[in-house]
N, C-alpha and C positions, 0 to 999 in steps of 0.2 A: 468712720474709717473706710468702710466699703464704698461710700459715696465718693470719697476722694480718689480711691483706686480706680473706680469706674470712669471718673472724669479724666484721669491721666491716660487710661487706655484709649479713650475716645480721641484724645489729643494726638497720641502716637499714630493711630490709624489715619487721621485726617492729614497729618504731615506726610505720611507715606504715600497716600493717594495723590496729594498735591505734587509730590516729587515726580510721579509717573506721568502727569499731564504736562505736555509741552507748554512752556511759557507763552503767553499771548504776544504776538507780534503784529503790529499794524501793517496794512498793505504797503505803506511807504517804506517801512523797515525791510519787508520782504523783497521789494523791488530793488532796494539799494544793495542788499546782499547778493542777489542774482547778478546785478551789474558788475559787482566786484569779482564774482566767480568766473564769468565769461572772459575776463581779462587774464586769467591765470593760464600758464602753459599747459597744453594737453587737454584742455576742457572738452573741445569738440571730438578729439580722438577717443577719449574715454567714454564720451556719450555714445558715439557710434559703436564702439566695442560692446558696451553694455546692451544696446538694442539688438546687436547681432547675436550675442550670446543667449539672449532670451528667446530667440526664434529658431535656433538650430540645436542639434544634439551637442551637449557639452563635450562629448568625447571627440568631436571633430577638432577641437582646439586644445585638447589635453593629451597626455600620454596614454589614456585608457583605450585609445583606438589604434595602437601600434600593431603592425602586422605580426602574425605568429611566425615562429622560426621556420626557415625553409625545411622541406622534408629531407633533403640531403645536403650535406656540406662537402662539396667537391674540392679536394686539395690540389690535385694535379690531373692533367689529361695530356698524354704525349703519344707520339707514334714514331716508328723508325723502320726503315727498310732493312730487312735481314738478309735478303738475297734478291736476285733479279725478278722473282715471281711472288714474293711474299712480304707483307707489311705486318709488324707487330704493334698492337695498340695497348697502352697501359693507362689506368686511372686509379685514383686513391681517394677514399672518403674518410672523414674523421668522425662523422655522426650521420645516422640514418633514422628516419622516422617513417614507418609504414611504407618503406620502399619496396615496390613489387619487382621491377626489372628495369634494365637499361636496354635501349636500342642503339646500335652503332649505325650511323648513317654516313654515306659518302657521296661525293659528286666530283666530276672532273672540272666543273665550272659552277660556282655558287649561284650564278644567275639562272641556271637550268633547274634548280631544285635538288633535293636530296633523295636518295634511295636507301631503305633499310637493308643492311646486309647481315646483321647479327643481332641476336637477342640474348642477353646475359641476365640471369636471375639475380635480384638484389638480396641484401642481407636482412630485409624486414626492418626491425628497429634495433639499433645498437649505438653505443657511445664509444665503441672501440674502432681503431683504424682498420679499414678493410681495403685490400688491394685486389684489383681486377686485371685480367689480361685476356686478350683474344687475338686471333690472327686473321688477316684478310688476304686471300689469294688475289694478287694484283700485280700484273706485269706491265701496266701502263707506263710509257717512257716519260710522260710529263708529270706535273704535280697533281696529286689527289688530295681532296679536302675532306676532312672528317669532322663529325660532331656527335655528341651523345644526347639522347633523349631519355630523360629519367621519368619513369611513369610510377605514380603512387598507386596504392591499393584501391583507391576510389576513382582511378582513371585520370586524375589531374596529372599534368606533366610540365616539364620545363627543359630548356636546352642549355647545353654547355657552350662555351666559346668554340670557335672553329679553329682547327689546326690543319696544317698542310704537310704532306710527306713527299719528298722528291721521288721522281720516277725511277724505274729500273732501267738498266742498260739494255738497249735493244740488241737482239741477236746480231752477231757479226755477219755481214753479207757483202757481196760484190756483184755488180751488174754492169755490163757493157751497154753503152748507148751512143748513138742509136744502134739498133740491132735488127737487120743486117746493117753493115756500115762499110764505108770505104776506109782503107787503112790509114789514110792521112787525117781522118776526122775522128778516129776512135778515142773514147774516153771511158773512164770507169767511175761508177758511183759506189763509194764504200760507206757503210753505215754500221753503227754499233761499236765505234771505237772508244776506248778510254783516252783520257787526256794524254797526249804525247806518247801514245802506245806505238811501239816499233813493230813493223810488219815486214814480212818477206813476200814478195809477189813473184809468181812464175806463170808463164803462158806456154802452153803445149800445143803442138800440132796434132793431127789425127794419128800420127805414128807414135805419139808419146814423147817426142823430142822437145826439149826446152828451146824456145825461140826467143824468149825474153826473160830476164831475171833481175830483180832489185832486192838486195838483202838488207837494205837499211831505209825502208820507206816509213817516214814519220809524218803523220797528219795531226793537225792541232785542234780538231773539233770532232764531235761524234758523228758527223756526216760531211763528207767532202768529196769533191770531184778531182780525180787524178787523171792526167793525160800522159800516156806513155809514147815514146818515140817508136812507132811501128810502121813507118812509111815504106819499109822494104818488105812487109808481109804480103805474101801472095794470096789471092782469093782462095777461100776454103773455110772449113769449120775449125774452131780453136776452143781450147779449154783454159780457164784461168783459175789459179788457186792463190789465196792469201793465208798467211799463218802468223799468229802472234805467239806469245810465250805459252799460252794455254788454250788457244782457240784457233779454229780455221774455218774457212768458207770457200766454196767453189762456185763456178758459173761457166757459161759457154757463150760463144758469139760466132757470127758468120761474117766473113769479109767478102765483099763483092767487088767486081772490077770497077 
């Protein structure tokens, strides 16, 4: 009985071993199978991919090499002029990781590069919404361009998108030109106007008497040349005043023969 059991066990082991050994294929059979394989779609593409994957880091072609989250998630960055000499800047984040500080940079022309004007401390690490605000003293009449530089605790940084803020209104002013001038050629350059702003213009002689007055002077741009009819004005020194609803400006000029 033991002998029969022993023979049966040997038979099982032999069958198992034979099952693990690949069946013998003649060289002709192997060549035929390879010929069939190369005719299938994607054979060479799969072969190239397999060779490439074997020589590079697998993370380069899988999700395991995705970038880590950005240190700061910036929701908004805006700016607005609050008066003729000041601009308010606002930004908001929804998440911060090791955020050390922000630098506010500005330029009058992006091709000239940017200058840092403010540094605002960051919130460090937080998942709460954080709102920031700062003010820039800026009376430039044209557009000013701003951007944020976010700096991490380890010194790494990144920039926000660029925003632009419209310039402030230039101070109201009036100048005669040329100066001195002959009365028939006199003109006045007025700057700092609001659109369609109504002005009163008065010209005085040295005795303080009004020699010319226009109570409804309306110019359509922020800088314009106005020519008054002063052909009868005698040589001498004169003063000019312009007034709007809430502003005024003065100047002087000399009329020559």
